[in-house]
Residue, then its C-alpha position, 0 to 999 in steps of 0.5 A: m527468459r525475460k523479454p527486453a523491455a522494449n518488446i514488453a512495452a510494445m506489446a502493451a501498447v498495441g493492446g496485448w497482454l502479458v502473463s508472468p512466466g512464474f504463474a500458470q493461468t487460472s481456470e477460475h476466471q479469465f479475460s477474453d483476448a478482447g477484454k485484455a486488449a481493452m485494458s491494455r488500451q486503457l493503460a495506453d490512453s492514460v499515458e497519451h492523455g497525460h494522466t500518468p507518465g508510465v504504469v504497470a498493472l496486474i490482475v491475479g486470481r487464486d491460481g495465477v496471473l490473469y493479466e499484466g500490462t505496461a504503458g508509458s516510460l519507466d523514465a521519461a527523461r531517459k526515454v526508457a520504455m516501462p518494462a513489466n518487471a519495473i521496480f517501484a517505491i511502494a511506500s505505504m504498501t509496506k504497511p500490509v506486509t508489517s501487519v501480516a508479520a505482526m499477525m504471524l507473531v499473534e499466531q506464535g502466541k508472542l503478541k496479543l491484539d489487545d495488549p498495550v503498546s506500552k508492554y513492548l515499548s517504552g514511552f507509550d504509557n501515560l498517554r495524553v490527548i490534545t484538547q486545544f491546539h493554537e496554530m500560531d505558536a503551535s502550543y497546546e493543552t492535553r488531558p490524559a487518554i482514557r484508555p491505553m493504546t493497543i496492538r489492534h489500534l496500531l493495525t487499524h489506524t485508530s491509535g490516535i497518531g497522525y501523519g504530518f503531511s495529512n493532518p494539520i496539527e501534526h504538520r505544525l508540531t513536527e515542523v516545530t518540535k522536529k519530533p516524530e509523530w509518535e512521540l507527540p501527544l495524541l490527536s484522539d483517544p485510542g479506539e475513538k477515531w480513524i486517523y491515518g498515521p505512522s501506527t504501522n511504524v510503531l508496530g514494525m518496532i514491536v516486530e523487530k523487538l519480538t523477533g530480534q531481527t531487523l524488518e528486512d531480515y524477518f520480511q525476507q526470511r519469513i514472507f518474501k523468500p517463501l512466496g518467491m518475491v525476489d525483487t522486494s526489499y528495502a534496497v535495490a541491488g545495483d544490477k537492478q537499479a536501472r529498472v526503478a521507475a523515476v518519480q514525477r510530480r504534477v505542477n500546474g497540471s503537468l508532469q515534471g521529473l523530480p531529481p533522482r533519489p538516492i537508492p540504497s544498494t544494500p539494505t541499511g536500517p532503521f527500517r520503517g514498518d509503514g514504508g520504504l519497500y521497493s517492489t514489483v507488480e509481480d511480487y506484490g501479486k504473489f503477496m495478494r495471492m497468499l491472502l486470496k488463498g487464505g494465507r498460503v500458496g502451494k505448499v507455502r503457508i504464511l498465515n492460518e486461514s482463520t487469521v486472514k479472516t480476522m484481518s479481512e473483517n471490521n476491526i473498528g466497530p462503529v468507527f468509519v474511515e474518515l477523509q484525510p486533509d491535504a496538510d502538505k499539498l505537494l505530497t497529497k490530495p484529500f484521501p482515501l476512496g470510500a472515506g465516510r463509508d469504508k471500515f478498516g481491518l487489520g492492515f486494510e481498508i474494507a470496501a462498504d456496500d455502496p451503490h456509487s461503486a457498482g461495477f468496481r471491486s466488491p463489498g468486502s474487498l481489501s485495499w491500500a496504497g502508497i504515497f507515489n500512487t501505487e494501488f492495490w485491492i483484493d476482492p474475496v467475492k470475485h477471488i481476484g486481486g488488482v495492483q497498479m503501480m505508478q511513480i507520481l506525486p501528489f498522492y491521489d492525483a487526479g490523473a493517477l485516480r483516473t488511471l486506477r479507476g478506469f482500469e478497475e472498471l474495465v477489469y470487472r466489465n470483462l472478467r468472465 
């Protein structure tokens, strides 16, 4: 039986710690009571200092939950304390789920990493790349792409498709043409450059076409239900909507509530492979544990171990993850951490061996995030995964980053 939200938040506020009843504690790693208390104090301090209005954090090992803590408010306007089972819009943390779904199809022989996208979707042959762009009238010149766009390019964000919120050219073109980014000419040749964009949305279209199911149905049947992810969906049932965290935006240094967003109570398509899921830290912790354990949890196997290994390796060759600009400053700051050093696997950023990151996640760790400042990492060296969920705009807000990195540093300082 769950404890009431107020009791849960109170435990975290006094430096307590929480362990989900769904998991046994692992003996592989552990935190002392003092370490757990320090991590909980850091979360509470982040709220007190105005870095975040509310946060839930979870650390898992391969065998279960090591730490779970909360601080602050689910909804500051209604003065509702943050519960451990708060539901968050995880946005681009949908992408790793879609990537896993695609790799399941690779294992089934229905998809190959180096297949051209045009084999599955119309409109992706005869691709063209922008060579000159004129900001004033959004006119441009193009040339033919030097190679086809492949499934691997979609999984690694090297397709040449960018997002309008983080790329000035795409921002202007989507504004003028009203077309989605994947219907516009490419920003670079496939395979030549790392550009963050809706590649995983295109991948989701392919998953739906090959399975004959919607992403919601396929994810529920093949990933969420087998892993026990009971609160993850493209919708939030009416009796769960009181647990959805409110979104705030930092304006002139202060956090301000945004008008409530309509949340679907039943899944209604179209579903995007690059965003749209709602989830909890407990649910996402189960997804991370599956990857930590080489594709399985208990008797449930989602992927083969060799597939997880392939997803965790550099799949962009000499290319590096590049810093993405803030074309829409209301939505994002420049991102991500590790830009200029990190590589990318199949659905995940891969941390480089960087002396400036000593004391944080290990080199080779996998990670990604969502635009409302939900973040996760999976450390295959220390055999732990961490996820921290907030609902703040813009993405990479300085306060949200301080909350994440301060917590992560304490995790490694106290890991035994």
